[in-house]
MIVEXTI-9909 format. One record per residue (C-alpha): residue number from 0; residue in three letters; x, y, z. Coordinates in pm, whole numbers, plus 32768, in hexadecimal, padded with zeros to 4 digits. Example, Ala and Ser with C-alpha at 12.3 -4.5 7.8 and 13.67 -1.06 7.14 Angstrom:
! residues 2
+-----+---------+------+------+------+
| num | residuo |    x |    y |    z |
+-----+---------+------+------+------+
|   0 |     ALA | 84CE | 7E3E | 830C |
|   1 |     SER | 8557 | 7F96 | 82CA |
+-----+---------+------+------+------+
This chain:
! residues 423
+-----+---------+------+------+------+
| num | residuo |    x |    y |    z |
+-----+---------+------+------+------+
|   0 |     MET | 7234 | 52BE | A29A |
|   1 |     ILE | 71E3 | 5151 | A248 |
|   2 |     ILE | 71EA | 50CD | A0EA |
|   3 |     LYS | 70DC | 4FB6 | A0D7 |
|   4 |     ASN | 70C0 | 4E78 | A00E |
|   5 |     GLY | 71C8 | 4EDA | 9F08 |
|   6 |     HIS | 72A4 | 4DD5 | 9E52 |
|   7 |     VAL | 7402 | 4E35 | 9EE8 |
|   8 |     ILE | 7534 | 4DDB | 9E1C |
|   9 |     ASP | 768C | 4E32 | 9EAE |
|  10 |     PRO | 77AB | 4D71 | 9E0F |
|  11 |     GLY | 789D | 4DF7 | 9F0C |
|  12 |     THR | 77E1 | 4D2E | A01D |
|  13 |     GLY | 7742 | 4C2C | 9F4C |
|  14 |     THR | 75E8 | 4CA6 | 9FA4 |
|  15 |     ASP | 74DA | 4C41 | 9EA2 |
|  16 |     GLY | 7379 | 4C24 | 9F0B |
|  17 |     ILE | 7241 | 4CD1 | 9F9C |
|  18 |     PHE | 72AE | 4D9C | A0D6 |
|  19 |     ASP | 7253 | 4ED5 | A184 |
|  20 |     VAL | 7356 | 4FD9 | A1BF |
|  21 |     LEU | 7363 | 50B0 | A2F8 |
|  22 |     ILE | 7409 | 520C | A2D7 |
|  23 |     LYS | 7469 | 52D5 | A40A |
|  24 |     ASP | 7543 | 5419 | A419 |
|  25 |     GLY | 759D | 53F8 | A2B1 |
|  26 |     LYS | 762E | 528E | A2DB |
|  27 |     ILE | 759E | 5135 | A293 |
|  28 |     VAL | 7572 | 5086 | A3DD |
|  29 |     ASN | 74B2 | 4F55 | A386 |
|  30 |     ILE | 7450 | 4E81 | A258 |
|  31 |     GLY | 735D | 4D6C | A29C |
|  32 |     ASN | 71EC | 4D62 | A319 |
|  33 |     VAL | 71BD | 4EC2 | A3B9 |
|  34 |     THR | 708B | 4F14 | A49A |
|  35 |     ASP | 70E5 | 505E | A518 |
|  36 |     ALA | 6F9B | 511D | A4DC |
|  37 |     ASP | 702E | 526D | A549 |
|  38 |     GLU | 70EA | 52B8 | A402 |
|  39 |     GLU | 707B | 534C | A2B9 |
|  40 |     VAL | 7023 | 521A | A1D4 |
|  41 |     ILE | 707D | 5201 | A065 |
|  42 |     ASP | 6FCE | 50DE | 9FC3 |
|  43 |     ALA | 70B8 | 502F | 9ECB |
|  44 |     SER | 6FE0 | 4F03 | 9E78 |
|  45 |     GLY | 7022 | 4E91 | 9D1C |
|  46 |     LEU | 7157 | 4F63 | 9CFA |
|  47 |     TYR | 72DC | 4F36 | 9D34 |
|  48 |     VAL | 73A2 | 4FDC | 9E3A |
|  49 |     LEU | 7511 | 5005 | 9DDB |
|  50 |     PRO | 7640 | 50CC | 9E57 |
|  51 |     GLY | 7645 | 522B | 9DC7 |
|  52 |     PHE | 7704 | 5231 | 9C84 |
|  53 |     VAL | 7864 | 52A9 | 9C60 |
|  54 |     ASP | 78DB | 536F | 9B3B |
|  55 |     MET | 7A4C | 53A4 | 9B17 |
|  56 |     HIS | 7A3E | 547E | 99F4 |
|  57 |     VAL | 795B | 55B9 | 99D8 |
|  58 |     HIS | 7984 | 5728 | 9965 |
|  59 |     PHE | 78BF | 5813 | 9A20 |
|  60 |     ARG | 796C | 5951 | 9986 |
|  61 |     ASP | 7972 | 5A0B | 9ABF |
|  62 |     PRO | 7A12 | 5AFE | 9AF9 |
|  63 |     GLY | 7A3D | 5BAA | 99B1 |
|  64 |     PHE | 7940 | 5B25 | 98C7 |
|  65 |     GLU | 780F | 5B39 | 9992 |
|  66 |     TYR | 7735 | 5B6C | 985F |
|  67 |     LYS | 776E | 59FA | 9809 |
|  68 |     GLU | 773F | 5975 | 9966 |
|  69 |     THR | 7768 | 59D1 | 9ACC |
|  70 |     VAL | 77B7 | 5900 | 9C08 |
|  71 |     GLY | 7644 | 591C | 9C4F |
|  72 |     THR | 75B0 | 58AF | 9B1D |
|  73 |     GLY | 76B0 | 57AC | 9ADC |
|  74 |     SER | 7677 | 570E | 9C2F |
|  75 |     LYS | 7501 | 5712 | 9BFD |
|  76 |     ALA | 752E | 565F | 9AA7 |
|  77 |     ALA | 7603 | 555B | 9B62 |
|  78 |     ALA | 74FB | 5520 | 9C68 |
|  79 |     ARG | 73F1 | 5500 | 9B61 |
|  80 |     GLY | 74CF | 53EC | 9AD7 |
|  81 |     GLY | 750A | 5336 | 9C06 |
|  82 |     TYR | 765B | 53B1 | 9C64 |
|  83 |     THR | 76B8 | 541B | 9DBC |
|  84 |     THR | 7836 | 544E | 9D73 |
|  85 |     VAL | 78D3 | 54E9 | 9C43 |
|  86 |     CYS | 7A3B | 5551 | 9BFE |
|  87 |     THR | 7A5E | 56A2 | 9B46 |
|  88 |     MET | 7B6C | 56BE | 9A41 |
|  89 |     PRO | 7C5C | 57EB | 9A6C |
|  90 |     ASN | 7C36 | 589A | 9904 |
|  91 |     THR | 7B81 | 59BF | 99B1 |
|  92 |     LYS | 7BD9 | 5B3A | 9999 |
|  93 |     PRO | 7CB8 | 5B57 | 9A54 |
|  94 |     VAL | 7D3E | 5A06 | 9A36 |
|  95 |     MET | 7D4D | 593A | 9B8A |
|  96 |     ASP | 7EBF | 593A | 9B9C |
|  97 |     CYS | 7F0A | 59D6 | 9CF0 |
|  98 |     PRO | 7E67 | 5A00 | 9E45 |
|  99 |     SER | 7DE9 | 5B67 | 9E10 |
| 100 |     HIS | 7D2A | 5AF4 | 9CC5 |
| 101 |     LEU | 7CAA | 59B8 | 9D62 |
| 102 |     LYS | 7C17 | 5A8C | 9EA0 |
| 103 |     LEU | 7B40 | 5B40 | 9D8F |
| 104 |     GLN | 7AA6 | 59F1 | 9D36 |
| 105 |     LEU | 7A97 | 596D | 9E8F |
| 106 |     GLU | 79C8 | 5A8F | 9EFB |
| 107 |     LYS | 78CF | 5A60 | 9DDB |
| 108 |     ILE | 78AD | 58F3 | 9E3B |
| 109 |     LYS | 7871 | 594B | 9FA2 |
| 110 |     ASN | 776B | 5A45 | 9F4B |
| 111 |     GLU | 76C4 | 599B | 9E24 |
| 112 |     ALA | 76F4 | 582D | 9E0B |
| 113 |     VAL | 75D7 | 5741 | 9E5A |
| 114 |     ILE | 76B9 | 55FE | 9E42 |
| 115 |     ASN | 7828 | 55B3 | 9E86 |
| 116 |     VAL | 78F7 | 566A | 9D9F |
| 117 |     LEU | 7A6E | 5623 | 9DA5 |
| 118 |     PRO | 7B69 | 56FF | 9CD9 |
| 119 |     VAL | 7C7B | 567D | 9BF1 |
| 120 |     GLY | 7DAD | 572E | 9BEA |
| 121 |     ALA | 7E76 | 5784 | 9AA6 |
| 122 |     VAL | 7FB6 | 56E4 | 9A63 |
| 123 |     THR | 8064 | 5821 | 99EB |
| 124 |     MET | 8038 | 5985 | 9A17 |
| 125 |     GLY | 7F21 | 5A11 | 9921 |
| 126 |     GLN | 7F19 | 58BB | 988E |
| 127 |     GLU | 803C | 5935 | 97B0 |
| 128 |     GLY | 8114 | 5817 | 97CF |
| 129 |     LYS | 8245 | 58DF | 983D |
| 130 |     GLU | 8247 | 58ED | 99AD |
| 131 |     LEU | 81BE | 5812 | 9AC8 |
| 132 |     SER | 8096 | 587C | 9B89 |
| 133 |     ASP | 809E | 5893 | 9D0E |
| 134 |     ILE | 8023 | 5729 | 9D30 |
| 135 |     SER | 8086 | 570B | 9E96 |
| 136 |     GLY | 7FEF | 585E | 9EEE |
| 137 |     MET | 7EA1 | 57F9 | 9E55 |
| 138 |     LYS | 7EAB | 56A4 | 9EFC |
| 139 |     LYS | 7EA6 | 574D | A050 |
| 140 |     LEU | 7D74 | 5803 | 9FDE |
| 141 |     GLY | 7CCB | 56CA | 9F6A |
| 142 |     ILE | 7CF2 | 5675 | 9DF9 |
| 143 |     CYS | 7C9D | 550B | 9DC5 |
| 144 |     ALA | 7D7E | 54CE | 9C8E |
| 145 |     ILE | 7E43 | 558C | 9B88 |
| 146 |     SER | 7E06 | 559A | 9A12 |
| 147 |     GLU | 7E54 | 5661 | 98E2 |
| 148 |     ASP | 7CF9 | 560E | 9849 |
| 149 |     GLY | 7CA5 | 56AF | 9706 |
| 150 |     LYS | 7E12 | 5661 | 9695 |
| 151 |     SER | 7F36 | 558F | 96D5 |
| 152 |     VAL | 807C | 560F | 978B |
| 153 |     MET | 8162 | 55E1 | 9657 |
| 154 |     ASP | 82AD | 560B | 9714 |
| 155 |     SER | 82E6 | 54B0 | 97A1 |
| 156 |     GLY | 83F7 | 5520 | 988D |
| 157 |     LEU | 8301 | 5619 | 9929 |
| 158 |     TYR | 8201 | 5513 | 9946 |
| 159 |     GLU | 82E0 | 542A | 99E3 |
| 160 |     LYS | 8328 | 5524 | 9ADE |
| 161 |     ALA | 81B9 | 555F | 9B28 |
| 162 |     MET | 8178 | 53EE | 9B46 |
| 163 |     LYS | 8289 | 53CA | 9C4F |
| 164 |     ILE | 81EC | 54E1 | 9D19 |
| 165 |     ALA | 8089 | 5445 | 9CE4 |
| 166 |     ARG | 8106 | 52EF | 9D68 |
| 167 |     LEU | 818F | 5398 | 9EAA |
| 168 |     GLU | 8068 | 545E | 9ED6 |
| 169 |     GLY | 7F97 | 5329 | 9EAB |
| 170 |     LEU | 7ED0 | 53D0 | 9D89 |
| 171 |     PRO | 7E48 | 5313 | 9C49 |
| 172 |     VAL | 7EB6 | 53B0 | 9B08 |
| 173 |     LEU | 7D88 | 53C6 | 9A0F |
| 174 |     ALA | 7E1D | 53B4 | 98AC |
| 175 |     HIS | 7D99 | 544B | 9772 |
| 176 |     CYS | 7E46 | 539F | 966D |
| 177 |     GLU | 7E77 | 5472 | 9530 |
| 178 |     ASP | 7FA8 | 54A2 | 945F |
| 179 |     LYS | 7F79 | 5611 | 9400 |
| 180 |     ASN | 8079 | 55F5 | 92E5 |
| 181 |     LEU | 7FA0 | 54EA | 924C |
| 182 |     VAL | 7E50 | 5574 | 9288 |
| 183 |     ALA | 7E90 | 56B7 | 91CA |
| 184 |     LYS | 7D2C | 5747 | 917D |
| 185 |     GLY | 7C75 | 55FE | 9178 |
| 186 |     ALA | 7B0D | 5608 | 91D8 |
| 187 |     LEU | 7A8A | 54B0 | 91A1 |
| 188 |     ASN | 7B08 | 5355 | 9186 |
| 189 |     ALA | 7BE7 | 532B | 905A |
| 190 |     GLY | 7B20 | 5283 | 8F51 |
| 191 |     ALA | 7A05 | 5291 | 8E58 |
| 192 |     VAL | 790F | 535B | 8F3F |
| 193 |     ALA | 7A0F | 5472 | 8F7D |
| 194 |     ALA | 7A62 | 546D | 8E0B |
| 195 |     ARG | 78F8 | 548B | 8DAE |
| 196 |     ILE | 78B6 | 55A3 | 8EAA |
| 197 |     GLY | 79EC | 5645 | 8E32 |
| 198 |     VAL | 7AC2 | 566A | 8F73 |
| 199 |     PRO | 7C20 | 55DB | 8FD7 |
| 200 |     GLY | 7C1B | 548E | 907F |
| 201 |     ILE | 7CAB | 540E | 91D0 |
| 202 |     THR | 7D5C | 52BD | 91BD |
| 203 |     ASN | 7D5D | 51B4 | 92C7 |
| 204 |     SER | 7EC8 | 51F5 | 92ED |
| 205 |     VAL | 7E8B | 534A | 9372 |
| 206 |     GLU | 7E10 | 52AA | 94B3 |
| 207 |     ASP | 7EE0 | 5164 | 94B3 |
| 208 |     ILE | 8037 | 5200 | 94A6 |
| 209 |     ILE | 7FFE | 52C5 | 95CF |
| 210 |     ALA | 7F46 | 51B8 | 9687 |
| 211 |     VAL | 8077 | 50D2 | 9661 |
| 212 |     ARG | 816A | 51E5 | 96C6 |
| 213 |     ASP | 8097 | 5235 | 97FC |
| 214 |     VAL | 808C | 50CC | 985D |
| 215 |     MET | 8200 | 50C2 | 983F |
| 216 |     LEU | 822D | 51EF | 9916 |
| 217 |     ALA | 814D | 5160 | 9A21 |
| 218 |     LYS | 8212 | 5026 | 9A11 |
| 219 |     ASP | 8355 | 50DC | 9A52 |
| 220 |     THR | 82EA | 51CB | 9B4A |
| 221 |     GLY | 81E6 | 50EE | 9C18 |
| 222 |     ALA | 80D9 | 51EE | 9BEC |
| 223 |     GLN | 7F5A | 5197 | 9BE3 |
| 224 |     LEU | 7EEE | 51C6 | 9A91 |
| 225 |     HIS | 7D83 | 51DA | 9A0A |
| 226 |     LEU | 7D40 | 51F2 | 9899 |
| 227 |     CYS | 7C24 | 52DF | 9850 |
| 228 |     HIS | 7B1F | 529A | 9746 |
| 229 |     CYS | 7BBC | 518D | 9694 |
| 230 |     SER | 7B37 | 515C | 9538 |
| 231 |     THR | 7C07 | 506E | 9459 |
| 232 |     GLU | 7C22 | 4EF3 | 9451 |
| 233 |     ASP | 7D98 | 4F1A | 948D |
| 234 |     SER | 7D6B | 4FE3 | 95BB |
| 235 |     VAL | 7CC0 | 4EB7 | 966C |
| 236 |     ARG | 7DE0 | 4DDE | 95FD |
| 237 |     ILE | 7ED4 | 4EE4 | 967E |
| 238 |     VAL | 7E16 | 4EEC | 97DF |
| 239 |     LYS | 7E10 | 4D5C | 97DB |
| 240 |     GLU | 7F8D | 4D52 | 97AB |
| 241 |     GLY | 7FE2 | 4E61 | 9890 |
| 242 |     LYS | 7F1B | 4DC4 | 99AB |
| 243 |     GLU | 7FC0 | 4C6C | 9961 |
| 244 |     ALA | 8112 | 4D21 | 9975 |
| 245 |     GLY | 80C2 | 4D92 | 9AD9 |
| 246 |     VAL | 8072 | 4F05 | 9A94 |
| 247 |     ARG | 7F82 | 4FB1 | 9B84 |
| 248 |     LEU | 7E8F | 4FE5 | 9A72 |
| 249 |     SER | 7D1B | 501C | 9A34 |
| 250 |     ALA | 7C3E | 5098 | 9920 |
| 251 |     GLU | 7AF8 | 512F | 98C9 |
| 252 |     VAL | 79FB | 5139 | 97BB |
| 253 |     CYS | 78EA | 522A | 9761 |
| 254 |     PRO | 778C | 51D4 | 9705 |
| 255 |     HIS | 77B0 | 5273 | 95B0 |
| 256 |     HIS | 78D6 | 51A5 | 9558 |
| 257 |     PHE | 7827 | 5057 | 95A0 |
| 258 |     THR | 76D9 | 50CC | 950B |
| 259 |     LEU | 7734 | 5188 | 93BA |
| 260 |     THR | 7820 | 5153 | 929E |
| 261 |     GLU | 7877 | 5250 | 9191 |
| 262 |     ASP | 7777 | 51C4 | 90BC |
| 263 |     ASP | 7661 | 525A | 91AB |
| 264 |     ILE | 76D0 | 53AB | 9151 |
| 265 |     PRO | 75B2 | 543C | 9072 |
| 266 |     GLY | 766F | 5560 | 8FCE |
| 267 |     ASP | 771C | 56A3 | 903F |
| 268 |     ASP | 7682 | 5685 | 91A2 |
| 269 |     ALA | 7774 | 56F7 | 92AC |
| 270 |     ASN | 76B9 | 5651 | 93B9 |
| 271 |     PHE | 7765 | 5519 | 9331 |
| 272 |     LYS | 78D3 | 55BC | 935D |
| 273 |     MET | 797D | 5549 | 948C |
| 274 |     ASN | 7AFA | 5504 | 94DA |
| 275 |     PRO | 7B4E | 53EB | 94B3 |
| 276 |     PRO | 7A59 | 53D3 | 9395 |
| 277 |     LEU | 7955 | 52C7 | 9341 |
| 278 |     ARG | 7A15 | 518A | 92B1 |
| 279 |     LYS | 79C3 | 5064 | 91E9 |
| 280 |     ARG | 78EF | 4F3F | 923F |
| 281 |     ARG | 7A29 | 4E6C | 929B |
| 282 |     ASP | 7A8D | 4F60 | 938B |
| 283 |     VAL | 793A | 4F6B | 9436 |
| 284 |     GLU | 7933 | 4DEA | 9457 |
| 285 |     ALA | 7A99 | 4DF2 | 94ED |
| 286 |     LEU | 7A28 | 4EE2 | 95E9 |
| 287 |     LYS | 78F2 | 4E20 | 9641 |
| 288 |     LYS | 79C6 | 4CDE | 9667 |
| 289 |     GLY | 7AD0 | 4D9B | 973F |
| 290 |     LEU | 79AC | 4DF3 | 9829 |
| 291 |     LYS | 791F | 4CA1 | 982F |
| 292 |     ASP | 7A95 | 4C11 | 9879 |
| 293 |     GLY | 7ACF | 4D0C | 998A |
| 294 |     ILE | 7BED | 4DA0 | 98C2 |
| 295 |     ILE | 7B42 | 4EFB | 98B8 |
| 296 |     GLU | 7AC4 | 4F1D | 9A23 |
| 297 |     VAL | 7A01 | 5083 | 9A12 |
| 298 |     ILE | 78E8 | 5125 | 996A |
| 299 |     SER | 790F | 52A2 | 995F |
| 300 |     THR | 7862 | 53B8 | 9894 |
| 301 |     ASP | 795A | 54B0 | 9831 |
| 302 |     HIS | 783A | 55A9 | 985C |
| 303 |     ALA | 78A4 | 56C9 | 978F |
| 304 |     PRO | 7782 | 57D6 | 9770 |
| 305 |     HIS | 7796 | 58F1 | 966E |
| 306 |     SER | 76AB | 59F6 | 95FD |
| 307 |     ALA | 75B4 | 59BF | 94D8 |
| 308 |     GLU | 7669 | 5AD4 | 941C |
| 309 |     GLU | 77B8 | 5A2A | 943A |
| 310 |     LYS | 772D | 58E1 | 93BC |
| 311 |     ALA | 7674 | 5976 | 929E |
| 312 |     LYS | 77B0 | 59E1 | 91F2 |
| 313 |     GLY | 77CC | 5881 | 915D |
| 314 |     ILE | 78C4 | 575D | 9179 |
| 315 |     ALA | 79EC | 5811 | 9100 |
| 316 |     GLN | 79D3 | 594B | 91DB |
| 317 |     ALA | 7911 | 58D8 | 930E |
| 318 |     PRO | 79CF | 586E | 9450 |
| 319 |     PHE | 79EC | 56F5 | 94AE |
| 320 |     GLY | 7901 | 566F | 95AC |
| 321 |     ILE | 77A9 | 55F9 | 961E |
| 322 |     VAL | 76E3 | 55EA | 9758 |
| 323 |     GLY | 76C2 | 5498 | 9803 |
| 324 |     LEU | 7658 | 549B | 9970 |
| 325 |     GLU | 74EB | 5499 | 9930 |
| 326 |     THR | 74ED | 5368 | 9835 |
| 327 |     ALA | 760B | 529A | 98A9 |
| 328 |     PHE | 7544 | 519D | 9970 |
| 329 |     ALA | 7440 | 516B | 9872 |
| 330 |     LEU | 752E | 5146 | 975B |
| 331 |     SER | 75FC | 5040 | 9828 |
| 332 |     VAL | 74B7 | 4F88 | 9887 |
| 333 |     THR | 7437 | 4F8E | 970E |
| 334 |     GLU | 758B | 4F26 | 967A |
| 335 |     LEU | 763C | 4E5E | 9781 |
| 336 |     LEU | 7534 | 4DC8 | 985A |
| 337 |     ARG | 7421 | 4D7A | 9765 |
| 338 |     GLY | 7543 | 4D34 | 966D |
| 339 |     GLY | 75C1 | 4C10 | 9740 |
| 340 |     VAL | 771A | 4CB1 | 977A |
| 341 |     LEU | 76EE | 4CEC | 98F1 |
| 342 |     THR | 7619 | 4C7B | 9A03 |
| 343 |     LYS | 7568 | 4D73 | 9AFE |
| 344 |     ALA | 768F | 4D41 | 9BEF |
| 345 |     GLU | 779B | 4D67 | 9AF5 |
| 346 |     LEU | 76FD | 4EA7 | 9A7A |
| 347 |     VAL | 76F2 | 4F33 | 9BE0 |
| 348 |     LYS | 7854 | 4ED2 | 9C0A |
| 349 |     CYS | 78B6 | 4FAD | 9AD5 |
| 350 |     MET | 77E6 | 50CD | 9B3D |
| 351 |     SER | 7816 | 50CA | 9CBB |
| 352 |     THR | 78F5 | 4FCA | 9D62 |
| 353 |     ASN | 7A23 | 4FCC | 9C6C |
| 354 |     PRO | 7A51 | 514D | 9C4A |
| 355 |     ALA | 7A2F | 517F | 9DC1 |
| 356 |     ARG | 7B36 | 5077 | 9DFA |
| 357 |     ILE | 7C26 | 5104 | 9CFF |
| 358 |     LEU | 7BFB | 5268 | 9D8F |
| 359 |     GLY | 7C2C | 51E2 | 9EF6 |
| 360 |     ILE | 7AFC | 5297 | 9F6A |
| 361 |     GLU | 79DA | 5222 | A065 |
| 362 |     ALA | 78D7 | 520E | 9F5D |
| 363 |     GLY | 7840 | 50F4 | 9E75 |
| 364 |     THR | 77CD | 501C | 9F8A |
| 365 |     LEU | 7687 | 4FE5 | A05B |
| 366 |     LYS | 774C | 4F4E | A186 |
| 367 |     GLU | 76D5 | 4FA5 | A2D4 |
| 368 |     GLY | 7791 | 50E4 | A34A |
| 369 |     ALA | 77BA | 515A | A1FE |
| 370 |     PRO | 7732 | 52BF | A166 |
| 371 |     ALA | 75CF | 528F | A10B |
| 372 |     ASP | 7611 | 52D1 | 9FA1 |
| 373 |     ILE | 7509 | 520D | 9EDC |
| 374 |     ALA | 7462 | 51F6 | 9D96 |
| 375 |     ILE | 7304 | 5160 | 9D72 |
| 376 |     VAL | 72C4 | 50DC | 9C11 |
| 377 |     SER | 71F6 | 5021 | 9B2E |
| 378 |     PHE | 72AF | 4F2A | 9A30 |
| 379 |     ASP | 7185 | 4EF2 | 9969 |
| 380 |     GLU | 70C6 | 504B | 9936 |
| 381 |     SER | 70E9 | 50D5 | 97DB |
| 382 |     TYR | 70E3 | 522F | 9764 |
| 383 |     ILE | 714A | 5328 | 9652 |
| 384 |     ILE | 727D | 5401 | 969B |
| 385 |     ASP | 7208 | 556E | 968B |
| 386 |     SER | 7326 | 5667 | 96AF |
| 387 |     LYS | 7245 | 577E | 9707 |
| 388 |     GLU | 71F4 | 56DD | 9852 |
| 389 |     PHE | 7374 | 56D6 | 98AA |
| 390 |     ALA | 73E5 | 577D | 99F9 |
| 391 |     SER | 752E | 57C7 | 9939 |
| 392 |     LYS | 7555 | 5905 | 988B |
| 393 |     GLY | 75DC | 5832 | 9762 |
| 394 |     LYS | 74E6 | 5790 | 9683 |
| 395 |     ASN | 75F6 | 5723 | 9599 |
| 396 |     THR | 75B1 | 55A2 | 956C |
| 397 |     PRO | 7594 | 54BA | 9447 |
| 398 |     PHE | 748D | 53F0 | 9508 |
| 399 |     ASP | 736A | 54DB | 9502 |
| 400 |     GLY | 722D | 542C | 94AF |
| 401 |     ARG | 72BA | 52D0 | 94DA |
| 402 |     LYS | 71F2 | 51C2 | 958C |
| 403 |     VAL | 72C0 | 5133 | 96C1 |
| 404 |     TYR | 7275 | 5060 | 97E6 |
| 405 |     GLY | 72E5 | 5090 | 994E |
| 406 |     LYS | 7269 | 51BC | 9A1E |
| 407 |     VAL | 72F7 | 5274 | 9B4F |
| 408 |     LYS | 71C5 | 52B9 | 9C31 |
| 409 |     LYS | 7287 | 534C | 9D76 |
| 410 |     THR | 73D9 | 53A2 | 9DC4 |
| 411 |     ILE | 7450 | 53C3 | 9F2D |
| 412 |     CYS | 7589 | 545B | 9F88 |
| 413 |     GLY | 75FC | 5469 | A10D |
| 414 |     GLY | 74A0 | 5406 | A16F |
| 415 |     ARG | 73FC | 551C | A0B7 |
| 416 |     VAL | 731B | 54F7 | 9F84 |
| 417 |     VAL | 73B7 | 55C6 | 9E73 |
| 418 |     TYR | 72EC | 5554 | 9D53 |
| 419 |     SER | 719C | 54B8 | 9D3C |
| 420 |     GLU | 70E5 | 545F | 9BF9 |
| 421 |     GLY | 6FD6 | 556B | 9BAB |
| 422 |     GLU | 703D | 566A | 9CC6 |
+-----+---------+------+------+------+
């Protein structure tokens, strides 16, 4: 396969210009002026050729909750969004807490995934916070990280032990920062909007207190810590100060948290209910500045599909979470690129280069010899988000009907076209 005449951007190699990309046996073998006429040709004139996106934070619900999403539908949604590698959180049924459970998911990945799907192992058995999971056993089978996502490990002593094992095994710790003793039954950000809708509020300190604790534990243990879905202005400061103190630390932000505030919630619509919740304008501005300054290095989706029936219950009763794989690129282009927060190369860093580096995987680059994992995109094309077109089973998004810029035209994984617009 030859991708002809596209504008190639690869921050990892410093490539930024019009080049052809030659692919053979699933690998990139040459970037330049390619004239080999025996290959299939994809004309990328007027488009950009980028390293396939890497999402450190998705929920595919499989096994156990296949009515929400499966490995098959989730990976197709990822491909439609330009993603070629995703990391699946362990809060499935059964929880990914031991090799026997992990094998169930690995078999599904082998049979159904159209892109690279990397499982994340749980920190504790059943995510109950009482007994450590078999981290070393799962590492042997190929987990890429550990996480208790959906909740925090509230027992600091147990979490410290997990971090020490993760350090020895070379696994990042992906931290969901939420003090369950503070959050109570909170559903939206604490403030006037929650009061108007009549639901309990979630304060910023619910996130910030655990973020500080986790950074301190990472400092003491030497573990590699990654803070998931940062949503508060203080979380940015905590990450900045942790890095300055020498902690092995990175952080992510999700498109909904840099695009929307609590004031965008129209009423009792659970498509606006996610955890952490939509915050205030000052938090959004701090998150954007954190991205601009390189303090927050990753854009992840926290793709969390639910059924329409579950989300119809209203904010008080519906589960937390929205889908994001098929809207993340466009929202990032619209809010960050067109908003002057990031350049094209910086955006690619946040969606491809940096997450691959943090995970320590062979991805997020177009260098010769690398897997041919590629997204071909337009940065300028505008369209209206239509959730009915999603490949994901989940249609739970607050962005339905929103005009955005930036469209994925083709996704190639391992040298194979796994998504092509209109096909």
